[in-house]
PyMOL Python script that loads the backbone (N, CA, C, O; Angstrom):
from pymol import cmd

cmd.read_pdbstr("""\
ATOM      1  N   MET A   1     -67.941  66.989-175.115  1.00  0.00           N
ATOM      2  CA  MET A   1     -69.163  67.306-174.405  1.00  0.00           C
ATOM      3  C   MET A   1     -70.269  67.656-175.400  1.00  0.00           C
ATOM      4  O   MET A   1     -71.443  67.421-175.115  1.00  0.00           O
ATOM      5  N   ASP A   2     -69.923  68.207-176.549  1.00  0.00           N
ATOM      6  CA  ASP A   2     -70.930  68.552-177.548  1.00  0.00           C
ATOM      7  C   ASP A   2     -71.657  67.312-178.053  1.00  0.00           C
ATOM      8  O   ASP A   2     -72.868  67.350-178.269  1.00  0.00           O
ATOM      9  N   LEU A   3     -70.931  66.219-178.242  1.00  0.00           N
ATOM     10  CA  LEU A   3     -71.539  64.985-178.720  1.00  0.00           C
ATOM     11  C   LEU A   3     -72.549  64.458-177.698  1.00  0.00           C
ATOM     12  O   LEU A   3     -73.669  64.099-178.062  1.00  0.00           O
ATOM     13  N   LEU A   4     -72.163  64.412-176.449  1.00  0.00           N
ATOM     14  CA  LEU A   4     -73.057  63.945-175.388  1.00  0.00           C
ATOM     15  C   LEU A   4     -74.291  64.836-175.298  1.00  0.00           C
ATOM     16  O   LEU A   4     -75.410  64.341-175.168  1.00  0.00           O
ATOM     17  N   ASN A   5     -74.089  66.133-175.367  1.00  0.00           N
ATOM     18  CA  ASN A   5     -75.188  67.091-175.315  1.00  0.00           C
ATOM     19  C   ASN A   5     -76.171  66.847-176.465  1.00  0.00           C
ATOM     20  O   ASN A   5     -77.385  66.852-176.261  1.00  0.00           O
ATOM     21  N   TYR A   6     -75.647  66.638-177.655  1.00  0.00           N
ATOM     22  CA  TYR A   6     -76.490  66.393-178.827  1.00  0.00           C
ATOM     23  C   TYR A   6     -77.306  65.110-178.666  1.00  0.00           C
ATOM     24  O   TYR A   6     -78.512  65.101-178.917  1.00  0.00           O
ATOM     25  N   ILE A   7     -76.651  64.039-178.252  1.00  0.00           N
ATOM     26  CA  ILE A   7     -77.332  62.747-178.103  1.00  0.00           C
ATOM     27  C   ILE A   7     -78.459  62.851-177.088  1.00  0.00           C
ATOM     28  O   ILE A   7     -79.581  62.419-177.351  1.00  0.00           O
ATOM     29  N   VAL A   8     -78.162  63.419-175.935  1.00  0.00           N
ATOM     30  CA  VAL A   8     -79.150  63.492-174.860  1.00  0.00           C
ATOM     31  C   VAL A   8     -80.313  64.395-175.231  1.00  0.00           C
ATOM     32  O   VAL A   8     -81.466  64.043-174.985  1.00  0.00           O
ATOM     33  N   ARG A   9     -80.037  65.544-175.813  1.00  0.00           N
ATOM     34  CA  ARG A   9     -81.122  66.472-176.183  1.00  0.00           C
ATOM     35  C   ARG A   9     -82.080  65.860-177.202  1.00  0.00           C
ATOM     36  O   ARG A   9     -83.262  66.206-177.219  1.00  0.00           O
ATOM     37  N   GLU A  10     -81.588  64.955-178.052  1.00  0.00           N
ATOM     38  CA  GLU A  10     -82.457  64.302-179.029  1.00  0.00           C
ATOM     39  C   GLU A  10     -83.357  63.243-178.391  1.00  0.00           C
ATOM     40  O   GLU A  10     -84.392  62.894-178.960  1.00  0.00           O
ATOM     41  N   LEU A  11     -82.982  62.730-177.227  1.00  0.00           N
ATOM     42  CA  LEU A  11     -83.742  61.659-176.582  1.00  0.00           C
ATOM     43  C   LEU A  11     -84.817  62.145-175.616  1.00  0.00           C
ATOM     44  O   LEU A  11     -85.798  61.438-175.384  1.00  0.00           O
ATOM     45  N   VAL A  12     -84.651  63.330-175.053  1.00  0.00           N
ATOM     46  CA  VAL A  12     -85.557  63.793-173.997  1.00  0.00           C
ATOM     47  C   VAL A  12     -86.684  64.669-174.541  1.00  0.00           C
ATOM     48  O   VAL A  12     -86.617  65.177-175.660  1.00  0.00           O
ATOM     49  N   THR A  13     -87.731  64.833-173.710  1.00  0.00           N
ATOM     50  CA  THR A  13     -88.844  65.696-174.100  1.00  0.00           C
ATOM     51  C   THR A  13     -88.632  67.135-173.640  1.00  0.00           C
ATOM     52  O   THR A  13     -89.250  68.055-174.176  1.00  0.00           O
ATOM     53  N   LYS A  14     -87.763  67.336-172.651  1.00  0.00           N
ATOM     54  CA  LYS A  14     -87.451  68.679-172.151  1.00  0.00           C
ATOM     55  C   LYS A  14     -85.960  68.964-172.322  1.00  0.00           C
ATOM     56  O   LYS A  14     -85.198  68.888-171.358  1.00  0.00           O
ATOM     57  N   PRO A  15     -85.541  69.293-173.553  1.00  0.00           N
ATOM     58  CA  PRO A  15     -84.105  69.495-173.796  1.00  0.00           C
ATOM     59  C   PRO A  15     -83.524  70.704-173.063  1.00  0.00           C
ATOM     60  O   PRO A  15     -82.311  70.773-172.860  1.00  0.00           O
ATOM     61  N   ASP A  16     -84.362  71.648-172.667  1.00  0.00           N
ATOM     62  CA  ASP A  16     -83.860  72.822-171.942  1.00  0.00           C
ATOM     63  C   ASP A  16     -83.392  72.488-170.535  1.00  0.00           C
ATOM     64  O   ASP A  16     -82.650  73.261-169.930  1.00  0.00           O
ATOM     65  N   GLU A  17     -83.815  71.349-170.009  1.00  0.00           N
ATOM     66  CA  GLU A  17     -83.439  70.960-168.652  1.00  0.00           C
ATOM     67  C   GLU A  17     -82.224  70.030-168.614  1.00  0.00           C
ATOM     68  O   GLU A  17     -81.868  69.514-167.555  1.00  0.00           O
ATOM     69  N   VAL A  18     -81.600  69.822-169.752  1.00  0.00           N
ATOM     70  CA  VAL A  18     -80.395  68.986-169.809  1.00  0.00           C
ATOM     71  C   VAL A  18     -79.210  69.796-169.309  1.00  0.00           C
ATOM     72  O   VAL A  18     -78.972  70.919-169.753  1.00  0.00           O
ATOM     73  N   SER A  19     -78.479  69.210-168.386  1.00  0.00           N
ATOM     74  CA  SER A  19     -77.302  69.870-167.826  1.00  0.00           C
ATOM     75  C   SER A  19     -76.164  68.862-167.769  1.00  0.00           C
ATOM     76  O   SER A  19     -76.334  67.745-167.281  1.00  0.00           O
ATOM     77  N   ILE A  20     -74.998  69.269-168.276  1.00  0.00           N
ATOM     78  CA  ILE A  20     -73.832  68.384-168.271  1.00  0.00           C
ATOM     79  C   ILE A  20     -72.668  69.112-167.613  1.00  0.00           C
ATOM     80  O   ILE A  20     -72.303  70.219-168.006  1.00  0.00           O
ATOM     81  N   LYS A  21     -72.097  68.468-166.607  1.00  0.00           N
ATOM     82  CA  LYS A  21     -70.929  69.029-165.917  1.00  0.00           C
ATOM     83  C   LYS A  21     -69.739  68.124-166.210  1.00  0.00           C
ATOM     84  O   LYS A  21     -69.784  66.919-165.962  1.00  0.00           O
ATOM     85  N   GLU A  22     -68.681  68.716-166.738  1.00  0.00           N
ATOM     86  CA  GLU A  22     -67.477  67.955-167.086  1.00  0.00           C
ATOM     87  C   GLU A  22     -66.394  68.209-166.053  1.00  0.00           C
ATOM     88  O   GLU A  22     -66.107  69.356-165.712  1.00  0.00           O
ATOM     89  N   THR A  23     -65.790  67.128-165.554  1.00  0.00           N
ATOM     90  CA  THR A  23     -64.711  67.219-164.582  1.00  0.00           C
ATOM     91  C   THR A  23     -63.541  66.374-165.065  1.00  0.00           C
ATOM     92  O   THR A  23     -63.719  65.213-165.432  1.00  0.00           O
ATOM     93  N   ASN A  24     -62.358  66.949-165.066  1.00  0.00           N
ATOM     94  CA  ASN A  24     -61.144  66.219-165.437  1.00  0.00           C
ATOM     95  C   ASN A  24     -60.363  65.881-164.182  1.00  0.00           C
ATOM     96  O   ASN A  24     -60.003  66.768-163.409  1.00  0.00           O
ATOM     97  N   LYS A  25     -60.102  64.598-163.981  1.00  0.00           N
ATOM     98  CA  LYS A  25     -59.307  64.147-162.839  1.00  0.00           C
ATOM     99  C   LYS A  25     -58.186  63.272-163.381  1.00  0.00           C
ATOM    100  O   LYS A  25     -58.353  62.065-163.558  1.00  0.00           O
ATOM    101  N   GLY A  26     -57.062  63.884-163.636  1.00  0.00           N
ATOM    102  CA  GLY A  26     -55.926  63.137-164.173  1.00  0.00           C
ATOM    103  C   GLY A  26     -56.221  62.592-165.554  1.00  0.00           C
ATOM    104  O   GLY A  26     -56.417  63.353-166.501  1.00  0.00           O
ATOM    105  N   ASN A  27     -56.254  61.279-165.669  1.00  0.00           N
ATOM    106  CA  ASN A  27     -56.473  60.611-166.946  1.00  0.00           C
ATOM    107  C   ASN A  27     -57.947  60.251-167.169  1.00  0.00           C
ATOM    108  O   ASN A  27     -58.278  59.530-168.111  1.00  0.00           O
ATOM    109  N   THR A  28     -58.831  60.757-166.297  1.00  0.00           N
ATOM    110  CA  THR A  28     -60.246  60.421-166.352  1.00  0.00           C
ATOM    111  C   THR A  28     -61.094  61.661-166.585  1.00  0.00           C
ATOM    112  O   THR A  28     -60.863  62.707-165.980  1.00  0.00           O
ATOM    113  N   VAL A  29     -62.069  61.535-167.462  1.00  0.00           N
ATOM    114  CA  VAL A  29     -63.033  62.603-167.711  1.00  0.00           C
ATOM    115  C   VAL A  29     -64.379  62.113-167.185  1.00  0.00           C
ATOM    116  O   VAL A  29     -64.861  61.054-167.587  1.00  0.00           O
ATOM    117  N   ILE A  30     -64.983  62.889-166.282  1.00  0.00           N
ATOM    118  CA  ILE A  30     -66.267  62.522-165.692  1.00  0.00           C
ATOM    119  C   ILE A  30     -67.326  63.497-166.178  1.00  0.00           C
ATOM    120  O   ILE A  30     -67.182  64.713-166.047  1.00  0.00           O
ATOM    121  N   PHE A  31     -68.394  62.941-166.742  1.00  0.00           N
ATOM    122  CA  PHE A  31     -69.536  63.738-167.178  1.00  0.00           C
ATOM    123  C   PHE A  31     -70.697  63.455-166.244  1.00  0.00           C
ATOM    124  O   PHE A  31     -71.139  62.312-166.132  1.00  0.00           O
ATOM    125  N   GLU A  32     -71.200  64.491-165.567  1.00  0.00           N
ATOM    126  CA  GLU A  32     -72.393  64.358-164.742  1.00  0.00           C
ATOM    127  C   GLU A  32     -73.565  64.873-165.553  1.00  0.00           C
ATOM    128  O   GLU A  32     -73.665  66.068-165.830  1.00  0.00           O
ATOM    129  N   LEU A  33     -74.438  63.977-165.926  1.00  0.00           N
ATOM    130  CA  LEU A  33     -75.571  64.287-166.780  1.00  0.00           C
ATOM    131  C   LEU A  33     -76.830  64.402-165.934  1.00  0.00           C
ATOM    132  O   LEU A  33     -77.182  63.480-165.199  1.00  0.00           O
ATOM    133  N   SER A  34     -77.496  65.531-166.041  1.00  0.00           N
ATOM    134  CA  SER A  34     -78.721  65.761-165.299  1.00  0.00           C
ATOM    135  C   SER A  34     -79.838  66.108-166.281  1.00  0.00           C
ATOM    136  O   SER A  34     -79.668  66.962-167.151  1.00  0.00           O
ATOM    137  N   VAL A  35     -80.986  65.434-166.130  1.00  0.00           N
ATOM    138  CA  VAL A  35     -82.150  65.690-166.979  1.00  0.00           C
ATOM    139  C   VAL A  35     -83.373  65.846-166.089  1.00  0.00           C
ATOM    140  O   VAL A  35     -83.307  65.617-164.881  1.00  0.00           O
ATOM    141  N   ALA A  36     -84.484  66.236-166.688  1.00  0.00           N
ATOM    142  CA  ALA A  36     -85.741  66.340-165.947  1.00  0.00           C
ATOM    143  C   ALA A  36     -86.111  64.950-165.403  1.00  0.00           C
ATOM    144  O   ALA A  36     -85.841  63.940-166.053  1.00  0.00           O
ATOM    145  N   PRO A  37     -86.725  64.900-164.221  1.00  0.00           N
ATOM    146  CA  PRO A  37     -87.054  63.598-163.617  1.00  0.00           C
ATOM    147  C   PRO A  37     -87.859  62.667-164.537  1.00  0.00           C
ATOM    148  O   PRO A  37     -87.646  61.454-164.531  1.00  0.00           O
ATOM    149  N   GLU A  38     -88.765  63.225-165.311  1.00  0.00           N
ATOM    150  CA  GLU A  38     -89.567  62.372-166.201  1.00  0.00           C
ATOM    151  C   GLU A  38     -88.779  61.878-167.418  1.00  0.00           C
ATOM    152  O   GLU A  38     -89.229  60.966-168.112  1.00  0.00           O
ATOM    153  N   ASP A  39     -87.625  62.458-167.681  1.00  0.00           N
ATOM    154  CA  ASP A  39     -86.786  62.041-168.812  1.00  0.00           C
ATOM    155  C   ASP A  39     -85.698  61.040-168.423  1.00  0.00           C
ATOM    156  O   ASP A  39     -85.013  60.502-169.293  1.00  0.00           O
ATOM    157  N   THR A  40     -85.540  60.793-167.144  1.00  0.00           N
ATOM    158  CA  THR A  40     -84.482  59.892-166.685  1.00  0.00           C
ATOM    159  C   THR A  40     -84.626  58.509-167.306  1.00  0.00           C
ATOM    160  O   THR A  40     -83.639  57.917-167.744  1.00  0.00           O
ATOM    161  N   GLY A  41     -85.842  57.998-167.346  1.00  0.00           N
ATOM    162  CA  GLY A  41     -86.089  56.675-167.930  1.00  0.00           C
ATOM    163  C   GLY A  41     -85.753  56.616-169.406  1.00  0.00           C
ATOM    164  O   GLY A  41     -85.315  55.579-169.905  1.00  0.00           O
ATOM    165  N   LYS A  42     -85.955  57.722-170.109  1.00  0.00           N
ATOM    166  CA  LYS A  42     -85.649  57.757-171.546  1.00  0.00           C
ATOM    167  C   LYS A  42     -84.150  57.677-171.789  1.00  0.00           C
ATOM    168  O   LYS A  42     -83.711  57.108-172.789  1.00  0.00           O
ATOM    169  N   ILE A  43     -83.372  58.238-170.890  1.00  0.00           N
ATOM    170  CA  ILE A  43     -81.916  58.200-171.025  1.00  0.00           C
ATOM    171  C   ILE A  43     -81.376  56.824-170.640  1.00  0.00           C
ATOM    172  O   ILE A  43     -80.473  56.304-171.295  1.00  0.00           O
ATOM    173  N   ILE A  44     -81.925  56.241-169.586  1.00  0.00           N
ATOM    174  CA  ILE A  44     -81.444  54.938-169.120  1.00  0.00           C
ATOM    175  C   ILE A  44     -81.896  53.826-170.065  1.00  0.00           C
ATOM    176  O   ILE A  44     -81.113  52.932-170.387  1.00  0.00           O
ATOM    177  N   GLY A  45     -83.146  53.873-170.509  1.00  0.00           N
ATOM    178  CA  GLY A  45     -83.651  52.867-171.437  1.00  0.00           C
ATOM    179  C   GLY A  45     -83.971  51.550-170.755  1.00  0.00           C
ATOM    180  O   GLY A  45     -83.770  51.384-169.552  1.00  0.00           O
ATOM    181  N   LYS A  46     -84.471  50.625-171.547  1.00  0.00           N
ATOM    182  CA  LYS A  46     -84.838  49.306-171.026  1.00  0.00           C
ATOM    183  C   LYS A  46     -83.587  48.546-170.624  1.00  0.00           C
ATOM    184  O   LYS A  46     -82.665  48.366-171.419  1.00  0.00           O
ATOM    185  N   ASN A  47     -83.574  48.106-169.380  1.00  0.00           N
ATOM    186  CA  ASN A  47     -82.429  47.361-168.825  1.00  0.00           C
ATOM    187  C   ASN A  47     -81.115  48.136-168.943  1.00  0.00           C
ATOM    188  O   ASN A  47     -80.042  47.533-168.951  1.00  0.00           O
ATOM    189  N   GLY A  48     -81.189  49.455-169.033  1.00  0.00           N
ATOM    190  CA  GLY A  48     -79.979  50.277-169.081  1.00  0.00           C
ATOM    191  C   GLY A  48     -79.267  50.261-170.423  1.00  0.00           C
ATOM    192  O   GLY A  48     -78.108  50.668-170.508  1.00  0.00           O
ATOM    193  N   LYS A  49     -79.933  49.803-171.467  1.00  0.00           N
ATOM    194  CA  LYS A  49     -79.276  49.680-172.780  1.00  0.00           C
ATOM    195  C   LYS A  49     -78.915  51.026-173.386  1.00  0.00           C
ATOM    196  O   LYS A  49     -77.839  51.164-173.968  1.00  0.00           O
ATOM    197  N   ARG A  50     -79.792  52.028-173.265  1.00  0.00           N
ATOM    198  CA  ARG A  50     -79.454  53.346-173.824  1.00  0.00           C
ATOM    199  C   ARG A  50     -78.302  53.976-173.061  1.00  0.00           C
ATOM    200  O   ARG A  50     -77.402  54.564-173.661  1.00  0.00           O
ATOM    201  N   ALA A  51     -78.327  53.853-171.740  1.00  0.00           N
ATOM    202  CA  ALA A  51     -77.239  54.413-170.937  1.00  0.00           C
ATOM    203  C   ALA A  51     -75.914  53.759-171.317  1.00  0.00           C
ATOM    204  O   ALA A  51     -74.894  54.437-171.442  1.00  0.00           O
ATOM    205  N   GLN A  52     -75.934  52.454-171.499  1.00  0.00           N
ATOM    206  CA  GLN A  52     -74.713  51.739-171.886  1.00  0.00           C
ATOM    207  C   GLN A  52     -74.243  52.161-173.272  1.00  0.00           C
ATOM    208  O   GLN A  52     -73.042  52.290-173.508  1.00  0.00           O
ATOM    209  N   ALA A  53     -75.184  52.379-174.192  1.00  0.00           N
ATOM    210  CA  ALA A  53     -74.824  52.818-175.541  1.00  0.00           C
ATOM    211  C   ALA A  53     -74.195  54.212-175.508  1.00  0.00           C
ATOM    212  O   ALA A  53     -73.210  54.470-176.200  1.00  0.00           O
ATOM    213  N   ILE A  54     -74.769  55.108-174.700  1.00  0.00           N
ATOM    214  CA  ILE A  54     -74.212  56.463-174.560  1.00  0.00           C
ATOM    215  C   ILE A  54     -72.795  56.386-173.996  1.00  0.00           C
ATOM    216  O   ILE A  54     -71.892  57.073-174.473  1.00  0.00           O
ATOM    217  N   ARG A  55     -72.609  55.549-172.982  1.00  0.00           N
ATOM    218  CA  ARG A  55     -71.275  55.395-172.385  1.00  0.00           C
ATOM    219  C   ARG A  55     -70.282  54.840-173.401  1.00  0.00           C
ATOM    220  O   ARG A  55     -69.135  55.284-173.455  1.00  0.00           O
ATOM    221  N   SER A  56     -70.715  53.877-174.202  1.00  0.00           N
ATOM    222  CA  SER A  56     -69.828  53.277-175.213  1.00  0.00           C
ATOM    223  C   SER A  56     -69.403  54.297-176.257  1.00  0.00           C
ATOM    224  O   SER A  56     -68.240  54.328-176.661  1.00  0.00           O
ATOM    225  N   ILE A  57     -70.333  55.126-176.691  1.00  0.00           N
ATOM    226  CA  ILE A  57     -70.014  56.164-177.676  1.00  0.00           C
ATOM    227  C   ILE A  57     -68.991  57.144-177.106  1.00  0.00           C
ATOM    228  O   ILE A  57     -68.034  57.514-177.788  1.00  0.00           O
ATOM    229  N   MET A  58     -69.190  57.562-175.868  1.00  0.00           N
ATOM    230  CA  MET A  58     -68.272  58.523-175.252  1.00  0.00           C
ATOM    231  C   MET A  58     -66.894  57.902-175.024  1.00  0.00           C
ATOM    232  O   MET A  58     -65.875  58.573-175.188  1.00  0.00           O
ATOM    233  N   LYS A  59     -66.861  56.625-174.649  1.00  0.00           N
ATOM    234  CA  LYS A  59     -65.575  55.945-174.466  1.00  0.00           C
ATOM    235  C   LYS A  59     -64.837  55.852-175.794  1.00  0.00           C
ATOM    236  O   LYS A  59     -63.622  56.044-175.849  1.00  0.00           O
ATOM    237  N   ALA A  60     -65.571  55.557-176.865  1.00  0.00           N
ATOM    238  CA  ALA A  60     -64.948  55.461-178.189  1.00  0.00           C
ATOM    239  C   ALA A  60     -64.393  56.811-178.626  1.00  0.00           C
ATOM    240  O   ALA A  60     -63.331  56.876-179.245  1.00  0.00           O
ATOM    241  N   LYS A  61     -65.098  57.877-178.311  1.00  0.00           N
ATOM    242  CA  LYS A  61     -64.645  59.215-178.695  1.00  0.00           C
ATOM    243  C   LYS A  61     -63.309  59.568-178.023  1.00  0.00           C
ATOM    244  O   LYS A  61     -62.442  60.181-178.645  1.00  0.00           O
ATOM    245  N   TYR A  62     -63.152  59.184-176.769  1.00  0.00           N
ATOM    246  CA  TYR A  62     -61.944  59.537-176.017  1.00  0.00           C
ATOM    247  C   TYR A  62     -60.863  58.458-176.065  1.00  0.00           C
ATOM    248  O   TYR A  62     -59.806  58.632-175.459  1.00  0.00           O
ATOM    249  N   ALA A  63     -61.094  57.366-176.758  1.00  0.00           N
ATOM    250  CA  ALA A  63     -60.140  56.247-176.782  1.00  0.00           C
ATOM    251  C   ALA A  63     -58.792  56.640-177.376  1.00  0.00           C
ATOM    252  O   ALA A  63     -57.750  56.230-176.864  1.00  0.00           O
ATOM    253  N   LYS A  64     -58.798  57.426-178.446  1.00  0.00           N
ATOM    254  CA  LYS A  64     -57.530  57.820-179.085  1.00  0.00           C
ATOM    255  C   LYS A  64     -56.654  58.649-178.167  1.00  0.00           C
ATOM    256  O   LYS A  64     -55.429  58.535-178.200  1.00  0.00           O
ATOM    257  N   SER A  65     -57.275  59.478-177.354  1.00  0.00           N
ATOM    258  CA  SER A  65     -56.491  60.334-176.454  1.00  0.00           C
ATOM    259  C   SER A  65     -56.021  59.581-175.215  1.00  0.00           C
ATOM    260  O   SER A  65     -55.269  60.125-174.407  1.00  0.00           O
ATOM    261  N   GLY A  66     -56.460  58.333-175.061  1.00  0.00           N
ATOM    262  CA  GLY A  66     -56.026  57.523-173.930  1.00  0.00           C
ATOM    263  C   GLY A  66     -56.697  57.885-172.625  1.00  0.00           C
ATOM    264  O   GLY A  66     -56.202  57.529-171.555  1.00  0.00           O
ATOM    265  N   LYS A  67     -57.814  58.584-172.693  1.00  0.00           N
ATOM    266  CA  LYS A  67     -58.513  58.993-171.475  1.00  0.00           C
ATOM    267  C   LYS A  67     -59.635  58.015-171.143  1.00  0.00           C
ATOM    268  O   LYS A  67     -60.257  57.426-172.027  1.00  0.00           O
ATOM    269  N   ARG A  68     -59.870  57.863-169.864  1.00  0.00           N
ATOM    270  CA  ARG A  68     -60.955  57.047-169.375  1.00  0.00           C
ATOM    271  C   ARG A  68     -62.164  57.950-169.207  1.00  0.00           C
ATOM    272  O   ARG A  68     -62.025  59.090-168.765  1.00  0.00           O
ATOM    273  N   VAL A  69     -63.365  57.453-169.558  1.00  0.00           N
ATOM    274  CA  VAL A  69     -64.570  58.272-169.506  1.00  0.00           C
ATOM    275  C   VAL A  69     -65.609  57.635-168.603  1.00  0.00           C
ATOM    276  O   VAL A  69     -65.860  56.432-168.675  1.00  0.00           O
ATOM    277  N   ILE A  70     -66.216  58.460-167.746  1.00  0.00           N
ATOM    278  CA  ILE A  70     -67.309  58.031-166.891  1.00  0.00           C
ATOM    279  C   ILE A  70     -68.488  58.953-167.165  1.00  0.00           C
ATOM    280  O   ILE A  70     -68.360  60.175-167.087  1.00  0.00           O
ATOM    281  N   VAL A  71     -69.641  58.361-167.487  1.00  0.00           N
ATOM    282  CA  VAL A  71     -70.868  59.141-167.679  1.00  0.00           C
ATOM    283  C   VAL A  71     -71.790  58.786-166.535  1.00  0.00           C
ATOM    284  O   VAL A  71     -72.287  57.662-166.456  1.00  0.00           O
ATOM    285  N   ASP A  72     -72.022  59.740-165.645  1.00  0.00           N
ATOM    286  CA  ASP A  72     -72.850  59.532-164.460  1.00  0.00           C
ATOM    287  C   ASP A  72     -74.197  60.213-164.701  1.00  0.00           C
ATOM    288  O   ASP A  72     -74.253  61.422-164.926  1.00  0.00           O
ATOM    289  N   ILE A  73     -75.277  59.437-164.653  1.00  0.00           N
ATOM    290  CA  ILE A  73     -76.612  59.981-164.890  1.00  0.00           C
ATOM    291  C   ILE A  73     -77.271  60.289-163.558  1.00  0.00           C
ATOM    292  O   ILE A  73     -77.490  59.406-162.729  1.00  0.00           O
ATOM    293  N   VAL A  74     -77.583  61.570-163.374  1.00  0.00           N
ATOM    294  CA  VAL A  74     -78.228  62.037-162.138  1.00  0.00           C
ATOM    295  C   VAL A  74     -79.652  62.401-162.481  1.00  0.00           C
ATOM    296  O   VAL A  74     -79.884  63.191-163.396  1.00  0.00           O
ATOM    297  N   GLY A  75     -80.616  61.839-161.764  1.00  0.00           N
ATOM    298  CA  GLY A  75     -82.035  62.070-162.051  1.00  0.00           C
ATOM    299  C   GLY A  75     -82.542  63.417-161.760  1.00  0.00           C
ATOM    300  O   GLY A  75     -83.723  63.692-161.974  1.00  0.00           O
TER     301      GLY A  75
END
""", "prot")
cmd.dss("prot")
cmd.show_as("cartoon", "prot")
cmd.util.cbc("prot")
cmd.orient("prot")
């Protein structure tokens, strides 16, 4: 969760409004990411490329442990 927090806080203009909720469901880790409404576009990026990159990084981090990762962006 620290890695996700670091990445997101560097991308947004209001880092104090970043909120991450982690939920473990069996073999899956779900991260609910919430940012200020005006920062949502910065996290998603053009055609969703930044969001996909964030998801790829988190999946790579948890790959060794065999866990599945879902990063859900809530506006």
